[in-house]
Kinemage of the C-alpha trace (Angstrom):
@kinemage 1
@onewidth
@group {chain A} dominant
@subgroup {mainchain}
@vectorlist {calphas} color= white
{ca met a 1} P 0.054 0.249 0.264
{ca asp a 2} L 1.418 3.575 -1.167
{ca ile a 3} L 2.796 5.335 1.882
{ca asn a 4} L 1.499 8.579 1.338
{ca lys a 5} L -1.672 7.143 1.475
{ca ile a 6} L -1.573 5.541 4.297
{ca lys a 7} L 0.214 8.943 5.881
{ca glu a 8} L -3.289 10.487 4.778
{ca ile a 9} L -4.916 8.202 6.513
{ca phe a 10} L -3.394 8.463 9.631
{ca ser a 11} L -3.382 12.382 9.746
{ca lys a 12} L -7.219 12.119 9.631
{ca gly a 13} L -7.820 9.852 12.539
{ca glu a 14} L -10.157 6.692 13.140
{ca thr a 15} L -13.113 7.083 10.726
{ca glu a 16} L -16.307 4.478 9.833
{ca glu a 17} L -14.128 2.530 7.549
{ca val a 18} L -10.725 2.453 9.507
{ca glu a 19} L -9.858 1.462 12.936
{ca phe a 20} L -6.374 1.566 15.078
{ca lys a 21} L -5.412 -0.634 17.549
{ca lys a 22} L -1.976 -0.120 19.743
{ca ser a 23} L -0.586 -3.468 19.204
{ca thr a 24} L -1.995 -7.452 18.827
{ca thr a 25} L -2.348 -7.185 22.360
{ca gln a 26} L -6.032 -5.377 21.114
{ca leu a 27} L -6.741 -7.906 18.075
{ca lys a 28} L -10.025 -9.465 19.697
{ca lys a 29} L -11.241 -5.480 20.018
{ca gly a 30} L -10.115 -4.941 16.303
{ca ile a 31} L -11.942 -8.394 15.337
{ca ile a 32} L -15.134 -6.532 16.532
{ca ser a 33} L -14.368 -3.613 14.732
{ca ile a 34} L -13.527 -5.589 11.567
{ca val a 35} L -17.614 -6.853 12.050
{ca ala a 36} L -18.710 -3.499 12.868
{ca ile a 37} L -17.236 -1.908 9.784
{ca leu a 38} L -18.352 -4.547 7.139
{ca asn a 39} L -21.675 -4.391 8.638
{ca lys a 40} L -21.985 -0.716 7.672
{ca his a 41} L -19.589 -0.313 4.796
{ca lys a 42} L -18.695 -3.862 3.281
{ca lys a 43} L -14.728 -2.579 3.211
{ca gly a 44} L -12.551 -0.941 5.830
{ca lys a 45} L -8.574 -1.040 7.345
{ca leu a 46} L -7.664 -2.149 10.679
{ca phe a 47} L -4.019 -1.289 11.652
{ca leu a 48} L -2.109 -2.325 14.118
{ca gly a 49} L 0.811 -0.428 15.772
{ca val a 50} L -1.207 2.894 15.932
{ca leu a 51} L -3.086 5.030 18.643
{ca asp a 52} L -6.713 5.939 18.476
{ca asp a 53} L -5.245 9.812 17.166
{ca gly a 54} L -3.428 8.206 14.229
{ca thr a 55} L 0.109 8.460 16.181
{ca ile a 56} L 2.080 6.187 14.986
{ca val a 57} L 4.274 3.545 17.846
{ca gly a 58} L 4.821 0.788 15.624
{ca gln a 59} L 4.221 -2.954 16.511
{ca asp a 60} L 6.522 -5.879 17.157
{ca ile a 61} L 5.910 -8.479 14.070
{ca gly a 62} L 7.318 -12.202 14.752
{ca lys a 63} L 7.557 -14.950 12.216
{ca asn a 64} L 4.000 -15.710 13.037
{ca thr a 65} L 2.558 -12.758 13.835
{ca leu a 66} L 0.846 -12.092 10.063
{ca arg a 67} L -0.069 -15.971 10.051
{ca asp a 68} L -1.989 -15.736 13.786
{ca ile a 69} L -3.567 -12.704 12.670
{ca ser a 70} L -5.406 -14.396 9.580
{ca lys a 71} L -6.299 -17.523 11.878
{ca ala a 72} L -7.662 -15.363 14.736
{ca ile a 73} L -9.931 -13.436 12.220
{ca ser a 74} L -10.765 -16.570 9.838
{ca glu a 75} L -11.576 -18.455 12.994
{ca asn a 76} L -13.650 -15.821 14.960
{ca ile a 77} L -15.754 -14.366 12.149
{ca glu a 78} L -18.700 -15.569 10.689
{ca pro a 79} L -18.859 -15.745 7.340
{ca lys a 80} L -15.510 -16.429 6.602
{ca val a 81} L -13.313 -13.285 5.833
{ca tyr a 82} L -10.003 -13.500 3.806
{ca ala a 83} L -8.527 -10.496 4.369
{ca thr a 84} L -5.171 -8.899 3.071
{ca ile a 85} L -2.615 -8.564 6.378
{ca asp a 86} L 0.858 -6.350 4.994
{ca glu a 87} L 3.643 -5.310 6.843
{ca val a 88} L 4.157 -1.530 6.481
{ca thr a 89} L 7.181 0.353 7.358
{ca ile a 90} L 6.301 4.465 8.286
{ca glu a 91} L 8.281 7.018 9.956
{ca lys a 92} L 10.861 3.952 10.549
{ca lys a 93} L 8.245 1.857 12.217
{ca gln a 94} L 6.648 -1.444 11.494
{ca cys a 95} L 2.895 -1.565 11.271
{ca ile a 96} L 0.198 -4.047 10.075
{ca val a 97} L -2.686 -3.174 7.557
{ca val a 98} L -5.366 -5.044 7.242
{ca asp a 99} L -7.226 -4.584 4.371
{ca phe a 100} L -10.567 -6.255 4.147
{ca lys a 101} L -14.237 -6.348 2.717
{ca gly a 102} L -17.332 -8.564 2.013
{ca glu a 103} L -20.811 -8.706 0.667
{ca asp a 104} L -22.466 -11.494 2.937
{ca val a 105} L -23.737 -8.892 6.104
{ca pro a 106} L -24.460 -9.468 8.359
{ca tyr a 107} L -21.074 -10.367 9.749
{ca phe a 108} L -20.118 -12.025 13.568
{ca ala a 109} L -17.288 -11.318 15.771
{ca tyr a 110} L -17.607 -13.938 18.714
{ca gly a 111} L -20.831 -15.486 17.986
{ca arg a 112} L -22.322 -11.587 18.541
{ca ala a 113} L -23.162 -8.666 15.923
{ca tyr a 114} L -22.242 -5.195 15.780
{ca met a 115} L -22.674 -1.907 13.464
{ca arg a 116} L -20.037 0.928 13.001
{ca met a 117} L -21.054 4.462 13.959
{ca ser a 118} L -18.735 7.348 13.527
{ca asp a 119} L -15.567 5.772 15.168
{ca glu a 120} L -17.165 3.583 17.610
{ca asp a 121} L -18.512 -0.268 17.329
{ca leu a 122} L -21.766 -0.556 18.707
{ca leu a 123} L -23.326 -3.973 19.653
{ca leu a 124} L -27.008 -4.992 17.739
{ca ser a 125} L -29.965 -5.916 19.442
{ca lys a 126} L -32.102 -8.789 18.153
{ca ala a 127} L -34.405 -6.304 16.360
{ca glu a 128} L -31.955 -3.861 15.102
{ca leu a 129} L -29.973 -7.690 13.474
{ca glu a 130} L -33.470 -8.346 12.433
{ca lys a 131} L -34.198 -5.520 10.570
{ca ile a 132} L -30.828 -5.541 8.844
{ca ile a 133} L -31.063 -8.766 7.628
{ca ile a 134} L -34.991 -7.831 6.611
{ca asp a 135} L -33.838 -4.299 4.735
{ca ile a 136} L -30.204 -6.191 2.993
{ca asn a 137} L -31.863 -9.171 1.433
{ca his a 138} L -35.468 -6.968 0.417
{ca asp a 139} L -35.424 -7.960 -2.972
{ca lys a 140} L -35.696 -11.430 -2.446
{ca phe a 141} L -38.234 -11.517 0.043
{ca his a 142} L -41.356 -10.414 -1.724
{ca trp a 143} L -44.598 -11.959 0.111
{ca asp a 144} L -46.748 -10.695 -3.070
{ca thr a 145} L -44.962 -12.895 -4.999
{ca glu a 146} L -44.539 -16.373 -3.079
{ca thr a 147} L -46.429 -18.872 -4.188
{ca asn a 148} L -48.384 -21.842 -2.060
{ca glu a 149} L -49.159 -25.488 -3.354
{ca gln a 150} L -52.341 -25.059 -1.713
{ca phe a 151} L -53.796 -22.468 -4.110
{ca thr a 152} L -55.742 -23.539 -7.390
{ca leu a 153} L -57.185 -21.692 -10.015
{ca glu a 154} L -60.607 -22.710 -8.576
{ca asp a 155} L -59.757 -20.423 -5.662
{ca ile a 156} L -59.509 -17.177 -8.103
{ca tyr a 157} L -63.211 -15.602 -9.225
{ca glu a 158} L -63.182 -15.464 -13.125
{ca asp a 159} L -65.640 -12.319 -12.829
{ca lys a 160} L -63.804 -10.702 -10.761
{ca leu a 161} L -60.372 -11.145 -12.954
{ca lys a 162} L -62.789 -10.334 -16.285
{ca lys a 163} L -63.835 -7.212 -14.744
{ca tyr a 164} L -60.031 -5.919 -13.960
{ca ile a 165} L -58.725 -6.894 -17.693
{ca ser a 166} L -61.498 -4.917 -19.121
{ca lys a 167} L -60.765 -1.943 -16.686
{ca ala a 168} L -57.057 -1.990 -17.681
{ca asn a 169} L -58.397 -2.595 -21.459
{ca leu a 170} L -56.665 -6.063 -21.585
{ca glu a 171} L -57.333 -9.231 -24.085
{ca tyr a 172} L -59.032 -11.737 -22.068
{ca thr a 173} L -58.010 -15.706 -23.009
{ca thr a 174} L -58.492 -17.725 -20.216
{ca lys a 175} L -58.246 -17.881 -16.390
{ca glu a 176} L -54.773 -19.779 -16.545
{ca glu a 177} L -53.598 -17.135 -19.418
{ca val a 178} L -54.455 -13.950 -17.796
{ca leu a 179} L -52.962 -15.262 -14.368
{ca asp a 180} L -49.499 -15.776 -15.562
{ca lys a 181} L -49.338 -12.530 -18.101
{ca leu a 182} L -49.858 -10.727 -14.919
{ca asn a 183} L -47.238 -12.451 -13.050
{ca leu a 184} L -50.247 -13.854 -10.786
{ca met a 185} L -48.545 -17.437 -11.810
{ca lys a 186} L -45.190 -18.618 -11.421
{ca asn a 187} L -44.044 -21.770 -12.649
{ca gly a 188} L -47.706 -22.462 -13.019
{ca lys a 189} L -48.221 -22.347 -8.996
{ca leu a 190} L -50.581 -19.240 -7.978
{ca thr a 191} L -49.167 -16.012 -6.083
{ca asn a 192} L -50.164 -14.896 -2.590
{ca ala a 193} L -51.422 -11.285 -4.839
{ca ser a 194} L -53.549 -13.507 -7.013
{ca ile a 195} L -55.762 -14.943 -3.946
{ca ile a 196} L -55.666 -11.478 -2.186
{ca leu a 197} L -56.603 -9.523 -5.343
{ca phe a 198} L -58.972 -11.521 -7.574
{ca gly a 199} L -59.539 -14.826 -4.624
{ca val a 200} L -63.179 -16.426 -4.168
{ca asp a 201} L -62.366 -16.137 -0.453
{ca val a 202} L -59.611 -14.306 0.888
{ca lys a 203} L -60.313 -15.561 4.291
{ca lys a 204} L -60.001 -19.245 3.238
{ca tyr a 205} L -55.935 -18.579 3.980
{ca phe a 206} L -55.756 -15.483 5.121
{ca his a 207} L -57.326 -14.157 8.272
{ca leu a 208} L -55.830 -10.845 8.736
{ca ile a 209} L -56.232 -9.424 5.199
{ca asn a 210} L -59.048 -7.460 6.188
{ca leu a 211} L -60.060 -3.809 7.228
{ca arg a 212} L -60.529 -3.040 10.614
{ca cys a 213} L -62.324 0.779 11.167
{ca ala a 214} L -63.978 2.318 14.399
{ca thr a 215} L -65.558 6.152 15.256
{ca phe a 216} L -64.753 7.447 18.652
{ca ile a 217} L -66.573 9.747 20.553
{ca gly a 218} L -63.601 12.284 21.235
{ca thr a 219} L -60.106 12.496 20.506
{ca asp a 220} L -58.829 9.189 22.070
{ca lys a 221} L -59.877 5.384 22.316
{ca gly a 222} L -60.416 6.138 25.944
{ca ser a 223} L -63.105 8.059 24.806
{ca gly a 224} L -65.393 4.985 23.963
{ca phe a 225} L -67.203 4.630 20.172
{ca thr a 226} L -70.302 4.670 18.515
{ca asp a 227} L -69.253 1.772 15.524
{ca met a 228} L -66.337 -0.549 14.989
{ca thr a 229} L -67.053 -2.656 12.044
{ca asp a 230} L -64.793 -5.005 10.842
{ca phe a 231} L -64.468 -6.131 6.732
{ca asp a 232} L -62.711 -8.733 5.051
{ca gly a 233} L -63.082 -9.415 1.045
{ca asp a 234} L -60.412 -8.823 -1.399
{ca leu a 235} L -58.203 -5.685 -1.919
{ca phe a 236} L -60.098 -4.059 -4.152
{ca glu a 237} L -63.679 -4.467 -2.436
{ca leu a 238} L -61.390 -3.489 0.838
{ca ile a 239} L -60.589 -0.172 -0.554
{ca glu a 240} L -63.954 0.456 -1.485
{ca lys a 241} L -65.066 0.073 1.980
{ca ala a 242} L -62.598 2.023 3.300
{ca glu a 243} L -63.770 4.960 1.267
{ca ala a 244} L -67.144 4.459 2.385
{ca tyr a 245} L -66.858 4.252 5.905
{ca ile a 246} L -65.088 7.327 5.987
{ca ile a 247} L -67.746 8.803 4.313
{ca glu a 248} L -70.180 7.617 6.408
{ca his a 249} L -68.663 8.813 9.274
{ca ile a 250} L -67.055 12.388 8.628
{ca asn a 251} L -69.201 15.289 7.858
{ca val a 252} L -70.080 16.298 4.127
{ca gly a 253} L -71.091 19.377 3.262
{ca met a 254} L -72.956 20.009 -0.543
{ca lys a 255} L -72.290 22.283 -3.490
{ca leu a 256} L -74.408 22.451 -6.533
{ca asp a 257} L -72.620 22.223 -10.228
{ca gly a 258} L -75.869 23.353 -12.593
{ca leu a 259} L -78.287 20.634 -11.417
{ca arg a 260} L -76.532 18.294 -9.886
{ca arg a 261} L -75.643 17.990 -6.075
{ca ile a 262} L -72.426 17.406 -5.638
{ca asn a 263} L -71.298 15.387 -2.070
{ca val a 264} L -68.059 17.532 -0.209
{ca pro a 265} L -66.559 15.942 2.094
{ca glu a 266} L -64.728 18.215 5.161
{ca ile a 267} L -61.424 16.007 3.886
{ca asn a 268} L -60.666 15.881 0.469
{ca arg a 269} L -61.700 12.383 -0.747
{ca asp a 270} L -58.669 11.831 -3.126
{ca ala a 271} L -56.059 12.810 -0.503
{ca phe a 272} L -57.778 9.856 1.880
{ca arg a 273} L -58.301 7.401 -0.758
{ca glu a 274} L -55.093 8.154 -1.434
{ca ala a 275} L -54.107 7.104 1.974
{ca ile a 276} L -56.547 3.479 2.005
{ca ile a 277} L -54.876 2.582 -1.679
{ca asn a 278} L -51.456 2.854 0.134
{ca ala a 279} L -51.727 1.263 2.577
{ca phe a 280} L -53.200 -1.894 1.299
{ca cys a 281} L -50.153 -2.248 -1.582
{ca his a 282} L -47.047 -1.198 0.635
{ca arg a 283} L -48.102 -2.580 3.794
{ca asp a 284} L -45.724 -5.406 5.338
{ca tyr a 285} L -48.097 -8.464 4.594
{ca tyr a 286} L -45.408 -10.806 6.695
{ca ile a 287} L -47.264 -8.492 9.389
{ca asn a 288} L -50.476 -10.355 11.001
{ca gln a 289} L -52.502 -7.553 11.279
{ca glu a 290} L -54.781 -5.631 9.541
{ca val a 291} L -55.460 -2.033 7.847
{ca gln a 292} L -57.081 0.269 10.415
{ca ile a 293} L -59.004 3.783 10.108
{ca ala a 294} L -59.783 5.386 13.365
{ca ile a 295} L -62.014 7.963 13.268
{ca phe a 296} L -62.139 10.622 16.115
{ca arg a 297} L -64.074 13.876 16.748
{ca asp a 298} L -60.980 15.975 15.092
{ca arg a 299} L -58.879 13.584 12.714
{ca ile a 300} L -58.841 10.518 11.354
{ca glu a 301} L -55.561 8.127 11.353
{ca ile a 302} L -55.252 5.482 8.512
{ca leu a 303} L -52.599 2.667 10.012
{ca asn a 304} L -50.785 -0.200 7.706
{ca pro a 305} L -48.216 -2.899 9.345
{ca gly a 306} L -44.835 -2.226 8.817
{ca asn a 307} L -42.589 0.632 8.587
{ca leu a 308} L -41.311 2.116 5.193
{ca tyr a 309} L -39.302 -0.236 3.097
{ca ala a 310} L -35.758 -0.693 3.054
{ca gly a 311} L -34.637 1.905 5.132
{ca leu a 312} L -37.078 4.754 3.240
{ca thr a 313} L -37.908 7.758 5.268
{ca ile a 314} L -40.886 10.216 4.478
{ca asp a 315} L -38.249 13.120 4.064
{ca asp a 316} L -36.624 10.816 1.146
{ca ile a 317} L -40.198 10.859 -0.494
{ca leu a 318} L -41.235 13.914 -0.002
{ca thr a 319} L -37.820 16.133 -0.642
{ca lys a 320} L -35.363 13.835 -2.753
{ca arg a 321} L -38.433 11.512 -4.844
{ca ile a 322} L -37.180 8.485 -3.889
{ca ser a 323} L -39.630 5.497 -3.864
{ca lys a 324} L -38.777 1.585 -2.794
{ca arg a 325} L -41.572 -1.126 -3.201
{ca arg a 326} L -42.548 -3.604 -0.891
{ca asn a 327} L -45.127 -5.116 -2.826
{ca ser a 328} L -44.294 -4.690 -6.897
{ca leu a 329} L -46.365 -7.053 -7.889
{ca ile a 330} L -49.548 -5.913 -6.242
{ca ala a 331} L -48.052 -2.153 -6.997
{ca asp a 332} L -48.489 -3.294 -10.920
{ca ile a 333} L -51.556 -4.600 -10.806
{ca phe a 334} L -52.631 -1.168 -9.186
{ca his a 335} L -50.813 0.749 -11.256
{ca asn a 336} L -52.651 -1.065 -14.857
{ca ile a 337} L -55.960 0.466 -13.442
{ca asp a 338} L -54.685 3.892 -12.780
{ca leu a 339} L -55.108 3.330 -8.756
{ca ile a 340} L -51.334 4.556 -7.781
{ca glu a 341} L -48.701 5.932 -9.530
{ca lys a 342} L -45.653 4.257 -10.985
{ca trp a 343} L -43.065 5.959 -9.126
{ca gly a 344} L -44.527 6.376 -6.048
{ca ser a 345} L -46.341 10.121 -5.179
{ca gly a 346} L -48.497 9.038 -3.192
{ca ile a 347} L -47.694 11.321 -0.131
{ca lys a 348} L -47.120 14.533 -2.020
{ca lys a 349} L -50.347 14.228 -3.732
{ca met a 350} L -51.875 13.671 -0.061
{ca lys a 351} L -49.919 16.971 1.625
{ca lys a 352} L -51.074 18.831 -1.779
{ca leu a 353} L -54.695 18.127 -1.017
{ca glu a 354} L -54.305 18.100 2.455
{ca pro a 355} L -51.202 20.820 3.669
{ca thr a 356} L -51.833 19.681 7.241
{ca ala a 357} L -51.486 15.869 6.809
{ca lys a 358} L -49.040 14.243 8.817
{ca phe a 359} L -47.075 10.333 7.970
{ca glu a 360} L -45.264 8.810 10.906
{ca ile a 361} L -44.136 5.495 12.495
{ca val a 362} L -46.295 4.525 15.185
{ca cys a 363} L -45.360 0.938 16.778
{ca asp a 364} L -44.297 -0.432 13.859
{ca phe a 365} L -47.373 0.734 11.727
{ca phe a 366} L -47.438 3.521 9.038
{ca gln a 367} L -49.945 5.998 9.990
{ca ala a 368} L -51.641 8.777 7.273
{ca thr a 369} L -53.197 11.629 9.890
{ca phe a 370} L -55.798 14.242 8.400
{ca glu a 371} L -57.160 16.999 10.122
{ca arg a 372} L -61.293 17.143 10.354
{ca lys a 373} L -62.609 20.435 9.751
{ca val a 374} L -64.507 20.499 13.382
{ca gly a 375} L -66.943 23.724 13.832
{ca thr a 376} L -67.647 24.396 9.919
{ca thr a 377} L -71.237 24.558 8.971
{ca gln a 378} L -71.159 21.435 6.808
{ca lys a 379} L -73.923 19.380 7.110
{ca thr a 380} L -73.123 15.944 9.180
{ca thr a 381} L -73.747 12.483 7.771
{ca gln a 382} L -72.496 10.964 10.674
{ca lys a 383} L -75.282 8.980 12.278
{ca thr a 384} L -74.587 5.807 13.917
{ca thr a 385} L -74.812 2.871 11.679
{ca gln a 386} L -77.871 1.100 13.080
{ca asn a 387} L -80.673 4.067 12.390
{ca met a 388} L -79.261 5.154 8.897
{ca ser a 389} L -79.852 1.336 8.111
{ca glu a 390} L -83.071 1.859 9.256
{ca arg a 391} L -84.040 4.722 7.640
{ca ile a 392} L -82.789 2.554 4.485
{ca ile a 393} L -84.897 -0.144 5.124
{ca glu a 394} L -87.881 2.125 5.469
{ca leu a 395} L -87.956 3.494 2.038
{ca leu a 396} L -87.512 0.115 0.498
{ca lys a 397} L -90.229 -1.084 2.088
{ca gln a 398} L -92.293 1.888 0.557
{ca glu a 399} L -90.061 1.465 -3.050
{ca pro a 400} L -88.220 -1.791 -3.354
{ca thr a 401} L -86.826 -0.422 -6.596
{ca tyr a 402} L -84.997 2.482 -5.175
{ca ser a 403} L -80.981 3.197 -7.146
{ca arg a 404} L -77.973 3.854 -4.623
{ca ala a 405} L -78.468 6.886 -6.398
{ca glu a 406} L -81.862 7.444 -5.529
{ca leu a 407} L -81.633 6.253 -1.868
{ca ala a 408} L -78.827 9.133 -1.488
{ca tyr a 409} L -80.493 11.836 -2.947
{ca ile a 410} L -83.732 11.294 -0.835
{ca leu a 411} L -81.674 10.380 2.057
{ca lys a 412} L -79.868 14.138 1.742
{ca asp a 413} L -77.138 13.362 4.438
{ca ile a 414} L -75.534 10.420 3.057
{ca thr a 415} L -73.393 9.804 -0.238
{ca glu a 416} L -74.056 7.064 -2.852
{ca asp a 417} L -70.906 5.314 -1.407
{ca gly a 418} L -72.599 5.745 2.216
{ca val a 419} L -75.816 4.050 0.825
{ca lys a 420} L -74.059 0.913 -0.828
{ca tyr a 421} L -72.184 0.271 2.905
{ca his a 422} L -75.434 0.206 4.385
{ca leu a 423} L -76.815 -2.238 1.637
{ca asp a 424} L -73.659 -4.492 1.909
{ca lys a 425} L -74.304 -4.733 5.852
{ca leu a 426} L -78.061 -5.062 5.468
{ca lys a 427} L -77.168 -7.789 3.005
{ca lys a 428} L -74.691 -9.898 5.141
{ca ser a 429} L -76.917 -9.662 8.113
{ca gly a 430} L -79.819 -11.087 6.008
{ca arg a 431} L -82.187 -8.071 6.007
{ca ile a 432} L -82.093 -7.489 2.822
{ca lys a 433} L -81.876 -9.535 -0.186
{ca arg a 434} L -81.357 -7.977 -4.119
{ca ile a 435} L -83.928 -9.521 -6.894
{ca gly a 436} L -82.928 -9.643 -10.367
{ca ser a 437} L -79.905 -7.151 -12.175
{ca asp a 438} L -78.558 -4.064 -10.181
{ca arg a 439} L -79.873 -2.030 -13.221
{ca ser a 440} L -83.860 -3.437 -13.366
{ca gly a 441} L -84.108 -5.517 -10.212
{ca his a 442} L -85.515 -4.675 -6.917
{ca trp a 443} L -84.769 -5.167 -3.054
{ca glu a 444} L -86.698 -7.782 -0.958
{ca ile a 445} L -86.602 -6.935 2.779
{ca leu a 446} L -86.154 -9.458 4.600
{ca ile a 447} L -86.547 -9.291 8.038
C-alpha cells in the first residue's frame, strides 16, 4: 500500500471505515471493529501499531504474527472473511495493515453482531439485527410473489378477473393465461397476490388480510366508540369499503354543479382514498395485523402494518422523490388501472390536497393522519349505523326499486357510497336480498 496514502489516512484519524489499534494485544477488539465496519460499509482497514489519534507507535512483528492474525480473523468472524494482511514501515516503525471486504452481511464476531457508528462499534440488538437482515435481503423477500401449492385455479373468481382485465384495457383469454401474463403465477403456481386480489374467499387462506374501522366519541380511544366494524374481502373490495366507511362517518357538505348535487367531504376525498390505497398496496403482509381506520372527533388515522420499506424515510419521499416498493406485484396490478402512480407520488399528492396531513411510524405501523374541519357549518352525516340502516329499510319498504343514487338523494345526508355500505351490511346480516340485476331488479325485505 502506498505510504503517502497511509499517512493521509493517519492524519484523518479513525473513521467509519478505518480503525487503529496499538498492538496485537488489542486484536480481539480489532476483530470486532472489522465486523462492525463490514456490517456498515462492507469494506475497511484495520491498522495495528497506531494509537487512536493516528500517532504511529509501531508493532513488534515476529515470524508468525501475520499468520496468527489471519487465523484469528478466520476463526472468529462468521461468515468467513479472508483479509489481506501486510507489514508496512512508516517513519522507521513497523505497522500492520489489515485490508478487508465482504458482501455477506450481517457478519458476527465471537457470535455477536456489531455496527459501526462514527468511530464506535455498537452491539446490535435482536430487533436491529432482524431489520438489517430484512433490509439487506429485501429483494429476495416479497410476500406478494410467494407461491403456495394449496392454491388452485378454483380459488380465483373469474368474474373479478374479467372485470379487472376490462378496466385495464387488456384482452381476456383464459383464466390461467391471464394470471400468467399478469405475473400472478410462477412456474404454474398461484402467488399470494392472486388470492388477495381475485380470490373467491380470501379469508380461507389469509385471516388478517382485512380491514378494521372504528368511530370514537372524542379525541382518543379511551373516549369510547359509536361504531366498530370489521370488513373482509379482496383488496379492491376493502379499498371501496374503507372509503365508504369514512364518507359515512365524517361531515359532508353540498354544492351545486348546475342541477347536480355534489357532496363535499370535510377531508379531501382523493387524499384519504390515496392513503387507503397506499395502506393496502405498501403494507407489510408478513405482519399479521389488519389495516385500521380510526375516526376521532378532530382527525382520521389510517394505519397499515409495517415501517417504510428498505430504509426509506418520509423525508426521502417528500424531498428527494425516492420510491421503493415492498409489494411490486400488487403495485403493478394497481398501476394498470390507475389506482397508483408508477413511481410513488402518493404522499406528495396527499400533502398537496391536505397540507396539514401528517405521516409517521407508530409502533411499527405507518400512519397517515388527516385533520377534520371541526366547527364548520357543513352538514353532518355522522349517524349511527343502526339509525341509517333503519331509514334505508323504511324507504325500501315504500319503494323496493330505489337505486343507490335515489336513496342518497332522498336521505340528503349520505353519499351513494354510504348507501352501498349500508346495503352491503343489510345484505350480510340477512335483512334484505337483491332480486334481479342492478339496473332492473328490486330489493326484498326479509326481516
